[in-house]
PASEBA-1860 file (N, C-alpha, C; in nm, 3 decimals):
! residues 260
1> MILKTKLT> 0.088/-0.129/-0.025/-0.011/0.006/-0.015/0.089/0.135/-0.007 ~ 0.198/0.141/0.091/0.288/0.221/0.078/0.369/0.275/-0.038 ~ 0.421/0.132/-0.110/0.463/0.146/-0.202/0.355/0.197/-0.339 ~ 0.258/0.150/-0.325/0.154/0.203/-0.428/0.148/0.357/-0.417 ~ 0.136/0.409/-0.274/0.118/0.581/-0.264/0.261/0.604/-0.307 ~ 0.390/0.581/-0.313/0.457/0.636/-0.315/0.488/0.633/-0.484 ~ 0.458/0.553/-0.578/0.436/0.535/-0.718/0.320/0.627/-0.788 ~ 0.227/0.669/-0.674/0.124/0.741/-0.725/0.187/0.893/-0.718
9> KSLYWVCL> 0.239/0.925/-0.609/0.307/1.042/-0.624/0.424/1.098/-0.697 ~ 0.472/0.991/-0.744/0.576/0.987/-0.837/0.540/1.018/-0.964 ~ 0.458/0.918/-0.989/0.360/0.947/-1.132/0.304/1.084/-1.102 ~ 0.275/1.163/-1.020/0.200/1.270/-1.050/0.306/1.408/-1.048 ~ 0.439/1.384/-0.986/0.533/1.480/-1.002/0.606/1.497/-1.132 ~ 0.598/1.341/-1.219/0.645/1.346/-1.337/0.558/1.410/-1.448 ~ 0.417/1.375/-1.413/0.309/1.452/-1.514/0.329/1.602/-1.487 ~ 0.340/1.649/-1.339/0.334/1.798/-1.324/0.462/1.854/-1.404
17> IGNILFFQ> 0.544/1.819/-1.378/0.696/1.879/-1.482/0.685/1.842/-1.602 ~ 0.618/1.733/-1.633/0.613/1.705/-1.805/0.523/1.850/-1.860 ~ 0.394/1.849/-1.815/0.314/1.972/-1.832/0.382/2.074/-1.854 ~ 0.453/2.127/-1.725/0.530/2.244/-1.728/0.669/2.275/-1.819 ~ 0.689/2.127/-1.832/0.809/2.174/-1.975/0.711/2.204/-2.119 ~ 0.636/2.124/-2.128/0.526/2.113/-2.271/0.523/2.287/-2.279 ~ 0.458/2.332/-2.192/0.398/2.483/-2.209/0.516/2.577/-2.215 ~ 0.637/2.564/-2.133/0.766/2.674/-2.158/0.786/2.604/-2.308
25> LYIQPAKS> 0.786/2.510/-2.348/0.843/2.466/-2.512/0.767/2.507/-2.578 ~ 0.621/2.487/-2.584/0.533/2.533/-2.727/0.447/2.623/-2.710 ~ 0.391/2.654/-2.558/0.281/2.723/-2.564/0.320/2.902/-2.517 ~ 0.449/2.868/-2.466/0.504/3.047/-2.463/0.508/3.114/-2.593 ~ 0.418/3.270/-2.540/0.406/3.333/-2.650/0.545/3.402/-2.706 ~ 0.578/3.414/-2.852/0.682/3.470/-2.925/0.727/3.577/-2.863 ~ 0.865/3.615/-2.859/0.916/3.733/-2.786/0.858/3.863/-2.877 ~ 0.839/3.831/-3.017/0.806/3.936/-3.079/0.644/3.973/-3.083
33> DQLDVNLT> 0.577/3.878/-3.028/0.437/3.926/-3.017/0.412/3.958/-2.890 ~ 0.503/3.961/-2.788/0.501/4.006/-2.639/0.470/4.174/-2.628 ~ 0.526/4.233/-2.713/0.458/4.383/-2.709/0.345/4.387/-2.699 ~ 0.284/4.340/-2.817/0.162/4.360/-2.856/0.030/4.283/-2.716 ~ 0.067/4.185/-2.699/-0.013/4.153/-2.536/-0.011/4.256/-2.410 ~ 0.104/4.280/-2.398/0.130/4.389/-2.308/0.070/4.511/-2.323 ~ 0.094/4.584/-2.452/0.030/4.704/-2.529/-0.123/4.684/-2.501 ~ -0.177/4.578/-2.555/-0.296/4.563/-2.534/-0.348/4.562/-2.419
41> TNITEKTP> -0.329/4.523/-2.321/-0.326/4.494/-2.180/-0.326/4.681/-2.116 ~ -0.206/4.716/-2.147/-0.220/4.867/-2.077/-0.277/4.957/-2.178 ~ -0.335/4.959/-2.282/-0.404/5.033/-2.344/-0.567/5.026/-2.292 ~ -0.606/4.900/-2.273/-0.733/4.882/-2.253/-0.779/4.922/-2.068 ~ -0.663/4.920/-2.008/-0.678/4.917/-1.839/-0.727/5.075/-1.806 ~ -0.714/5.159/-1.872/-0.758/5.298/-1.878/-0.905/5.321/-1.892 ~ -0.979/5.414/-1.794/-1.078/5.465/-1.840/-1.103/5.547/-1.967 ~ -1.268/5.577/-1.991/-1.243/5.667/-2.111/-1.187/5.793/-2.085
49> ENRSIATG> -1.220/5.836/-1.978/-1.162/5.966/-1.935/-1.016/5.976/-1.939 ~ -0.931/5.869/-1.926/-0.791/5.894/-1.912/-0.740/5.846/-2.063 ~ -0.822/5.791/-2.133/-0.746/5.775/-2.257/-0.835/5.766/-2.377 ~ -0.807/5.780/-2.475/-0.901/5.774/-2.627/-0.821/5.689/-2.705 ~ -0.893/5.573/-2.749/-0.844/5.501/-2.846/-0.914/5.492/-3.008 ~ -0.877/5.541/-3.108/-0.950/5.549/-3.225/-0.851/5.511/-3.354 ~ -0.920/5.573/-3.473/-0.816/5.503/-3.577/-0.779/5.629/-3.628 ~ -0.690/5.596/-3.749/-0.582/5.711/-3.823/-0.539/5.647/-3.913
57> FFVNDAGY> -0.486/5.719/-4.044/-0.470/5.646/-4.154/-0.341/5.747/-4.227 ~ -0.244/5.695/-4.283/-0.127/5.756/-4.332/-0.154/5.801/-4.464 ~ -0.135/5.911/-4.534/-0.173/5.992/-4.625/-0.040/6.022/-4.734 ~ 0.063/5.989/-4.664/0.195/5.987/-4.765/0.278/5.925/-4.682 ~ 0.411/5.878/-4.752/0.495/5.784/-4.689/0.621/5.871/-4.584 ~ 0.578/5.969/-4.540/0.664/6.072/-4.487/0.623/6.059/-4.324 ~ 0.524/5.990/-4.306/0.481/5.970/-4.145/0.365/6.068/-4.117 ~ 0.326/6.132/-4.200/0.167/6.201/-4.195/0.063/6.155/-4.192
65> LVTSFHVI> -0.013/6.124/-4.141/-0.158/6.083/-4.066/-0.260/6.186/-4.057 ~ -0.410/6.105/-4.088/-0.492/6.168/-4.055/-0.613/6.108/-3.981 ~ -0.667/6.184/-3.876/-0.739/6.118/-3.767/-0.879/6.233/-3.755 ~ -0.975/6.178/-3.677/-1.083/6.296/-3.635/-1.019/6.369/-3.499 ~ -1.063/6.522/-3.525/-1.041/6.604/-3.431/-1.068/6.559/-3.267 ~ -1.197/6.500/-3.292/-1.252/6.482/-3.157/-1.178/6.345/-3.044 ~ -1.099/6.280/-3.124/-1.026/6.174/-3.054/-0.900/6.211/-2.983 ~ -0.855/6.314/-3.057/-0.724/6.372/-2.946/-0.769/6.510/-2.920
73> DGFKNIKV> -0.885/6.571/-2.889/-0.892/6.693/-2.824/-0.889/6.657/-2.682 ~ -0.815/6.751/-2.620/-0.792/6.738/-2.463/-0.702/6.690/-2.438 ~ -0.629/6.569/-2.497/-0.525/6.496/-2.483/-0.392/6.552/-2.497 ~ -0.276/6.536/-2.405/-0.139/6.604/-2.390/-0.043/6.515/-2.485 ~ -0.078/6.379/-2.486/0.010/6.278/-2.533/-0.070/6.194/-2.647 ~ -0.001/6.208/-2.768/-0.069/6.130/-2.864/0.040/6.037/-2.910 ~ -0.038/5.910/-2.956/0.066/5.819/-2.975/0.048/5.717/-3.073 ~ 0.132/5.627/-3.183/0.063/5.571/-3.306/0.126/5.436/-3.303
81> LVDRKRLF> 0.048/5.343/-3.293/0.081/5.194/-3.312/0.086/5.179/-3.429 ~ 0.226/5.140/-3.507/0.257/5.081/-3.606/0.284/4.955/-3.661 ~ 0.228/4.862/-3.713/0.266/4.752/-3.749/0.210/4.660/-3.625 ~ 0.144/4.697/-3.556/0.127/4.648/-3.402/0.231/4.584/-3.342 ~ 0.327/4.682/-3.348/0.484/4.636/-3.276/0.541/4.775/-3.213 ~ 0.544/4.891/-3.333/0.592/4.984/-3.280/0.548/5.115/-3.227 ~ 0.553/5.204/-3.113/0.521/5.268/-3.105/0.549/5.390/-3.090 ~ 0.516/5.501/-3.154/0.551/5.626/-3.199/0.496/5.725/-3.133
89> KAKVIKTN> 0.552/5.845/-3.109/0.472/5.953/-3.014/0.460/6.080/-3.164 ~ 0.358/6.082/-3.166/0.273/6.166/-3.297/0.273/6.320/-3.244 ~ 0.334/6.420/-3.320/0.322/6.583/-3.326/0.191/6.617/-3.427 ~ 0.108/6.711/-3.350/-0.001/6.759/-3.402/0.023/6.854/-3.496 ~ 0.029/6.863/-3.609/0.067/6.960/-3.718/-0.042/7.066/-3.750 ~ -0.150/7.019/-3.749/-0.264/7.099/-3.790/-0.430/7.032/-3.773 ~ -0.527/7.111/-3.701/-0.639/7.074/-3.673/-0.744/7.132/-3.691 ~ -0.862/7.100/-3.717/-0.989/7.189/-3.757/-1.127/7.129/-3.680
97> KELDLALL> -1.169/7.212/-3.560/-1.271/7.156/-3.471/-1.408/7.118/-3.556 ~ -1.400/7.229/-3.652/-1.532/7.243/-3.729/-1.553/7.110/-3.810 ~ -1.477/7.110/-3.857/-1.418/6.999/-3.986/-1.419/6.855/-3.912 ~ -1.345/6.837/-3.791/-1.330/6.736/-3.731/-1.213/6.657/-3.782 ~ -1.102/6.725/-3.791/-1.001/6.655/-3.878/-0.859/6.722/-3.844 ~ -0.784/6.612/-3.815/-0.675/6.653/-3.732/-0.541/6.575/-3.841 ~ -0.428/6.679/-3.823/-0.308/6.604/-3.931/-0.244/6.596/-3.840 ~ -0.157/6.442/-3.801/-0.035/6.430/-3.690/0.061/6.408/-3.835
105> KVNAITPF> 0.204/6.364/-3.691/0.301/6.321/-3.783/0.398/6.226/-3.706 ~ 0.433/6.119/-3.748/0.555/6.050/-3.703/0.673/6.035/-3.749 ~ 0.785/6.021/-3.726/0.919/6.019/-3.771/0.919/5.866/-3.791 ~ 0.905/5.811/-3.899/0.884/5.695/-3.956/0.861/5.713/-4.104 ~ 0.918/5.583/-4.203/0.858/5.570/-4.328/0.771/5.518/-4.337 ~ 0.644/5.537/-4.382/0.533/5.458/-4.362/0.438/5.422/-4.517 ~ 0.355/5.319/-4.503/0.273/5.277/-4.612/0.146/5.376/-4.580 ~ 0.069/5.391/-4.702/0.005/5.510/-4.701/-0.120/5.477/-4.806
113> LYLSHSKG> -0.229/5.560/-4.801/-0.345/5.552/-4.881/-0.338/5.630/-4.974 ~ -0.414/5.615/-5.110/-0.433/5.709/-5.179/-0.599/5.769/-5.188 ~ -0.601/5.892/-5.223/-0.730/5.978/-5.177/-0.784/5.981/-5.311 ~ -0.926/5.940/-5.347/-1.011/6.018/-5.432/-1.101/6.099/-5.412 ~ -1.136/6.217/-5.543/-1.220/6.307/-5.491/-1.363/6.298/-5.452 ~ -1.424/6.326/-5.335/-1.556/6.264/-5.321/-1.657/6.338/-5.411 ~ -1.640/6.432/-5.487/-1.728/6.493/-5.604/-1.801/6.356/-5.672 ~ -1.743/6.261/-5.729/-1.797/6.167/-5.815/-1.855/6.069/-5.695
121> VPAGMDVV> -1.877/6.049/-5.597/-1.940/5.942/-5.517/-2.056/5.936/-5.544 ~ -2.156/5.877/-5.583/-2.274/5.851/-5.578/-2.350/5.767/-5.480 ~ -2.460/5.794/-5.429/-2.547/5.732/-5.344/-2.558/5.574/-5.398 ~ -2.512/5.474/-5.339/-2.550/5.350/-5.362/-2.413/5.275/-5.395 ~ -2.322/5.382/-5.403/-2.168/5.325/-5.439/-2.114/5.207/-5.304 ~ -2.031/5.102/-5.345/-2.017/5.019/-5.237/-1.880/5.062/-5.173 ~ -1.884/5.073/-5.040/-1.756/5.106/-4.939/-1.727/5.020/-4.845 ~ -1.587/5.003/-4.753/-1.589/4.985/-4.647/-1.498/5.061/-4.574
129> TIGFPQVA> -1.503/5.010/-4.450/-1.392/5.094/-4.361/-1.349/4.987/-4.302 ~ -1.225/5.064/-4.254/-1.105/4.943/-4.160/-1.044/5.039/-4.056 ~ -1.096/4.961/-3.931/-1.066/5.062/-3.789/-1.055/4.953/-3.681 ~ -1.021/5.008/-3.586/-1.006/4.971/-3.416/-1.112/5.016/-3.327 ~ -1.212/4.929/-3.368/-1.345/4.961/-3.257/-1.307/4.870/-3.130 ~ -1.343/4.913/-3.017/-1.369/4.850/-2.868/-1.233/4.758/-2.876 ~ -1.132/4.822/-2.872/-0.999/4.732/-2.849/-1.008/4.654/-2.739 ~ -1.057/4.718/-2.624/-1.065/4.646/-2.503/-1.139/4.498/-2.548
137> IQGLTPKI> -1.222/4.458/-2.616/-1.314/4.354/-2.628/-1.242/4.289/-2.742 ~ -1.234/4.358/-2.901/-1.159/4.280/-3.019/-1.053/4.288/-3.044 ~ -0.976/4.383/-2.964/-0.817/4.376/-2.974/-0.748/4.461/-3.069 ~ -0.630/4.432/-3.088/-0.569/4.537/-3.211/-0.589/4.496/-3.352 ~ -0.610/4.389/-3.397/-0.632/4.373/-3.513/-0.734/4.434/-3.585 ~ -0.685/4.517/-3.720/-0.796/4.591/-3.760/-0.928/4.503/-3.838 ~ -1.006/4.588/-3.796/-1.179/4.527/-3.876/-1.193/4.611/-3.952 ~ -1.276/4.526/-4.057/-1.345/4.557/-4.160/-1.457/4.547/-4.182
145> TRGIVNSS> -1.570/4.661/-4.235/-1.713/4.621/-4.234/-1.734/4.673/-4.358 ~ -1.866/4.633/-4.445/-1.881/4.656/-4.559/-1.991/4.727/-4.564 ~ -2.063/4.777/-4.629/-2.189/4.892/-4.683/-2.181/4.964/-4.812 ~ -2.291/5.070/-4.797/-2.276/5.119/-4.917/-2.324/5.289/-4.877 ~ -2.239/5.405/-4.970/-2.344/5.547/-4.940/-2.460/5.544/-4.956 ~ -2.511/5.569/-4.852/-2.656/5.581/-4.865/-2.722/5.710/-4.889 ~ -2.647/5.867/-4.896/-2.676/5.971/-4.936/-2.568/6.033/-4.975 ~ -2.544/6.144/-5.064/-2.447/6.200/-5.082/-2.450/6.340/-4.968
153> TGLRDNKD> -2.508/6.336/-4.897/-2.526/6.435/-4.758/-2.523/6.388/-4.651 ~ -2.486/6.447/-4.512/-2.472/6.378/-4.386/-2.587/6.454/-4.313 ~ -2.573/6.453/-4.189/-2.669/6.457/-4.077/-2.730/6.603/-4.124 ~ -2.862/6.603/-4.119/-2.937/6.710/-4.177/-2.857/6.767/-4.297 ~ -2.887/6.730/-4.376/-2.851/6.761/-4.523/-2.689/6.832/-4.535 ~ -2.627/6.780/-4.423/-2.474/6.859/-4.463/-2.393/6.833/-4.559 ~ -2.368/6.919/-4.603/-2.312/6.872/-4.761/-2.138/6.858/-4.743 ~ -2.116/6.843/-4.636/-1.952/6.799/-4.627/-1.937/6.669/-4.576
161> SFQFSAEV> -2.038/6.577/-4.610/-2.040/6.441/-4.527/-2.095/6.367/-4.589 ~ -2.101/6.232/-4.585/-2.173/6.131/-4.661/-2.269/6.064/-4.521 ~ -2.365/5.992/-4.586/-2.419/5.871/-4.459/-2.354/5.782/-4.516 ~ -2.326/5.651/-4.450/-2.301/5.506/-4.515/-2.335/5.417/-4.434 ~ -2.345/5.292/-4.452/-2.422/5.202/-4.407/-2.301/5.096/-4.301 ~ -2.172/5.125/-4.351/-2.102/4.979/-4.300/-2.123/5.000/-4.161 ~ -2.068/4.907/-4.083/-2.101/4.948/-3.941/-1.987/5.004/-3.877 ~ -1.983/5.086/-3.788/-1.891/5.154/-3.715/-1.938/5.118/-3.558
169> QKGNSGGP> -1.825/5.125/-3.484/-1.863/5.168/-3.335/-1.727/5.274/-3.271 ~ -1.767/5.290/-3.143/-1.628/5.344/-3.092/-1.485/5.299/-3.112 ~ -1.394/5.396/-3.139/-1.287/5.320/-3.183/-1.284/5.342/-3.354 ~ -1.365/5.360/-3.432/-1.366/5.359/-3.582/-1.344/5.509/-3.617 ~ -1.362/5.598/-3.540/-1.336/5.748/-3.577/-1.210/5.762/-3.611 ~ -1.234/5.882/-3.722/-1.058/5.868/-3.798/-1.029/5.814/-3.851 ~ -1.082/5.660/-3.937/-1.068/5.579/-3.977/-1.106/5.609/-4.142 ~ -1.054/5.577/-4.253/-1.080/5.571/-4.381/-1.236/5.518/-4.444
177> LIGPGGTV> -1.280/5.589/-4.496/-1.423/5.538/-4.578/-1.340/5.494/-4.715 ~ -1.358/5.380/-4.781/-1.258/5.338/-4.873/-1.369/5.310/-5.016 ~ -1.373/5.333/-5.108/-1.451/5.281/-5.230/-1.383/5.193/-5.310 ~ -1.420/5.185/-5.443/-1.382/5.033/-5.519/-1.254/5.093/-5.551 ~ -1.166/5.019/-5.567/-1.025/5.018/-5.639/-0.931/5.088/-5.503 ~ -0.987/5.063/-5.389/-0.902/5.090/-5.244/-0.823/5.249/-5.233 ~ -0.939/5.351/-5.289/-0.898/5.473/-5.237/-0.990/5.546/-5.153 ~ -0.953/5.631/-5.096/-0.987/5.670/-4.963/-1.122/5.805/-5.020
185> VGVVQSKL> -1.226/5.807/-4.951/-1.346/5.875/-5.038/-1.390/5.994/-4.909 ~ -1.370/5.932/-4.784/-1.395/6.031/-4.695/-1.328/5.945/-4.535 ~ -1.372/6.035/-4.424/-1.326/6.009/-4.291/-1.382/5.974/-4.201 ~ -1.427/5.873/-4.157/-1.514/5.823/-4.058/-1.543/5.921/-3.952 ~ -1.683/5.938/-3.907/-1.665/6.082/-3.816/-1.759/6.064/-3.714 ~ -1.882/5.981/-3.686/-1.964/5.930/-3.626/-2.099/5.857/-3.648 ~ -2.165/5.831/-3.541/-2.273/5.710/-3.584/-2.400/5.816/-3.527 ~ -2.502/5.777/-3.580/-2.650/5.844/-3.495/-2.629/5.733/-3.377
193> DALKISEA> -2.680/5.808/-3.267/-2.730/5.708/-3.119/-2.800/5.675/-3.112 ~ -2.826/5.529/-3.163/-2.969/5.427/-3.179/-3.069/5.455/-3.069 ~ -2.989/5.487/-2.927/-3.096/5.433/-2.817/-3.170/5.574/-2.787 ~ -3.082/5.710/-2.832/-3.168/5.828/-2.801/-3.226/5.839/-2.911 ~ -3.218/5.799/-3.057/-3.350/5.814/-3.130/-3.437/5.703/-3.082 ~ -3.411/5.609/-3.040/-3.570/5.531/-2.984/-3.591/5.602/-2.904 ~ -3.567/5.608/-2.791/-3.611/5.713/-2.644/-3.702/5.809/-2.694 ~ -3.668/5.899/-2.827/-3.723/6.005/-2.924/-3.870/5.977/-2.994
201> TNDLTQNV> -3.834/5.858/-3.053/-3.911/5.826/-3.150/-3.997/5.717/-3.150 ~ -3.948/5.607/-3.073/-3.979/5.468/-3.064/-3.993/5.412/-3.183 ~ -3.846/5.405/-3.238/-3.782/5.342/-3.367/-3.665/5.315/-3.360 ~ -3.630/5.194/-3.356/-3.453/5.202/-3.351/-3.396/5.185/-3.504 ~ -3.277/5.284/-3.478/-3.212/5.297/-3.619/-3.078/5.217/-3.628 ~ -3.058/5.169/-3.759/-2.969/5.090/-3.743/-2.883/5.114/-3.882 ~ -2.707/5.130/-3.837/-2.626/5.149/-3.950/-2.624/5.286/-3.998 ~ -2.665/5.399/-3.929/-2.657/5.543/-3.961/-2.542/5.609/-3.954
209> NFSTKSAI> -2.484/5.632/-3.999/-2.314/5.663/-3.984/-2.236/5.778/-4.085 ~ -2.161/5.829/-4.026/-2.125/5.966/-4.127/-2.010/5.972/-4.139 ~ -1.963/6.049/-4.243/-1.819/6.033/-4.295/-1.775/6.174/-4.368 ~ -1.648/6.232/-4.305/-1.629/6.388/-4.389/-1.599/6.328/-4.504 ~ -1.625/6.390/-4.626/-1.593/6.401/-4.744/-1.447/6.407/-4.758 ~ -1.392/6.343/-4.885/-1.231/6.333/-4.895/-1.205/6.492/-4.986 ~ -1.305/6.535/-5.049/-1.309/6.692/-5.096/-1.270/6.768/-4.991 ~ -1.353/6.763/-4.895/-1.325/6.845/-4.769/-1.179/6.812/-4.687
217> LLGFLEGM> -1.142/6.691/-4.684/-1.007/6.681/-4.649/-0.914/6.702/-4.714 ~ -0.906/6.704/-4.852/-0.822/6.768/-4.956/-0.746/6.899/-4.923 ~ -0.904/6.965/-4.911/-0.884/7.110/-4.856/-0.824/7.144/-4.736 ~ -0.863/7.075/-4.651/-0.789/7.081/-4.522/-0.626/7.065/-4.521 ~ -0.593/6.969/-4.625/-0.466/6.895/-4.628/-0.372/7.032/-4.716 ~ -0.441/7.111/-4.776/-0.336/7.200/-4.858/-0.238/7.280/-4.781 ~ -0.127/7.290/-4.844/-0.029/7.365/-4.762/0.096/7.266/-4.709 ~ 0.043/7.144/-4.667/0.091/7.014/-4.593/0.225/6.984/-4.697
225> PDLPTTRP> 0.356/6.960/-4.671/0.452/6.942/-4.761/0.404/6.767/-4.766 ~ 0.483/6.747/-4.923/0.423/6.601/-4.979/0.283/6.606/-4.979 ~ 0.199/6.663/-5.056/0.060/6.653/-5.067/0.026/6.491/-5.098 ~ -0.069/6.427/-5.037/-0.136/6.321/-5.037/-0.143/6.312/-5.227 ~ -0.151/6.172/-5.251/-0.151/6.151/-5.415/-0.280/6.154/-5.397 ~ -0.348/6.180/-5.522/-0.477/6.147/-5.554/-0.499/6.027/-5.693 ~ -0.612/5.955/-5.697/-0.642/5.882/-5.806/-0.784/5.893/-5.852 ~ -0.801/5.860/-5.981/-0.973/5.845/-6.031/-1.045/5.746/-5.963
233> LQPEQPLK> -1.183/5.804/-5.939/-1.229/5.724/-5.866/-1.319/5.664/-5.986 ~ -1.364/5.520/-5.967/-1.433/5.438/-6.057/-1.545/5.365/-5.947 ~ -1.640/5.452/-5.994/-1.761/5.413/-5.842/-1.827/5.285/-5.883 ~ -1.855/5.250/-6.011/-1.916/5.133/-6.069/-1.823/5.012/-6.066 ~ -1.672/5.045/-6.043/-1.619/4.901/-6.058/-1.631/4.860/-5.941 ~ -1.616/4.698/-5.934/-1.682/4.626/-5.814/-1.561/4.635/-5.722 ~ -1.592/4.631/-5.554/-1.523/4.641/-5.436/-1.468/4.534/-5.385 ~ -1.349/4.499/-5.417/-1.320/4.372/-5.402/-1.236/4.377/-5.239
241> AIRIYLEL> -1.295/4.361/-5.151/-1.288/4.378/-4.985/-1.191/4.303/-4.965 ~ -1.157/4.173/-5.003/-1.014/4.106/-4.949/-0.889/4.156/-4.975 ~ -0.884/4.189/-5.115/-0.748/4.282/-5.191/-0.759/4.405/-5.075 ~ -0.838/4.462/-5.065/-0.836/4.599/-5.001/-0.822/4.598/-4.858 ~ -0.839/4.497/-4.763/-0.794/4.488/-4.659/-0.646/4.434/-4.650 ~ -0.611/4.319/-4.723/-0.480/4.277/-4.743/-0.380/4.371/-4.776 ~ -0.423/4.470/-4.899/-0.296/4.595/-4.947/-0.299/4.696/-4.826 ~ -0.402/4.744/-4.757/-0.430/4.874/-4.702/-0.406/4.873/-4.552
249> ENAIVPII> -0.422/4.744/-4.493/-0.448/4.711/-4.312/-0.323/4.798/-4.268 ~ -0.183/4.766/-4.323/-0.061/4.836/-4.266/-0.064/5.012/-4.279 ~ -0.128/5.089/-4.340/-0.147/5.231/-4.358/-0.258/5.264/-4.239 ~ -0.292/5.170/-4.171/-0.455/5.226/-4.099/-0.405/5.183/-3.964 ~ -0.385/5.291/-3.848/-0.306/5.257/-3.750/-0.419/5.294/-3.631 ~ -0.404/5.238/-3.511/-0.463/5.312/-3.371/-0.432/5.423/-3.367 ~ -0.497/5.522/-3.317/-0.416/5.630/-3.243/-0.478/5.640/-3.092 ~ -0.340/5.639/-3.038/-0.366/5.616/-2.846/-0.334/5.772/-2.800
257> SDNE> -0.433/5.812/-2.730/-0.408/5.918/-2.646/-0.448/5.948/-2.539 ~ -0.347/5.999/-2.450/-0.393/6.023/-2.301/-0.310/6.140/-2.252 ~ -0.303/6.174/-2.135/-0.301/6.269/-2.053/-0.151/6.229/-1.925 ~ -0.082/6.122/-1.984/-0.010/6.062/-1.880/0.127/6.158/-1.903
END
């Protein structure tokens, strides 16, 4: 009986040590991924009052990027996570509160997106947006959603914006609205508050979102060095979401703002 007990204990320790070695050898995260894990934890620990996390996109290879003004407003420190590995401090170059646009810069050579003039964007055109919604839940992998341009004007017929149906959430602000061919036609700005509208009208609105037009963005960017490159828009061309995501995801980045 004593021998059996000793054997049982010996087998227990052999199994325990074997499991520990297995996890150390095969389950331990790679060092190159460790920054992502720690950074995700650090980013999402803060309360909304202490930190803002949204989306931005590069408009040339010299490190200039665009986001929404409201996502950096009131914050002293702005950082940009590139390739989900490299964290850069961003400098504010230019802002416009009324247009809800901000131009930032990081000291890096960067991939970038091409712009198309929004004057050629019709209602019904296919669009996608790529961004970083709700990173505390969804993580730092960029998310893509698809929809159409619902209207050539925005809230209360605002001529500076579109209404579109691709799903967006908190964190998508400042991201690109992308048309066929992979060119930017707008900057994601806001969504209709479905709960407030429901309380007021007894009707639940769905996917009513707004984007600042690229024509407004191009005017905002006038005077910056190395102006963004534009390409003609082909609104009736098929939108290839998989190709767009694979080709453009590295030029779309999380914007992390805080007061620390």
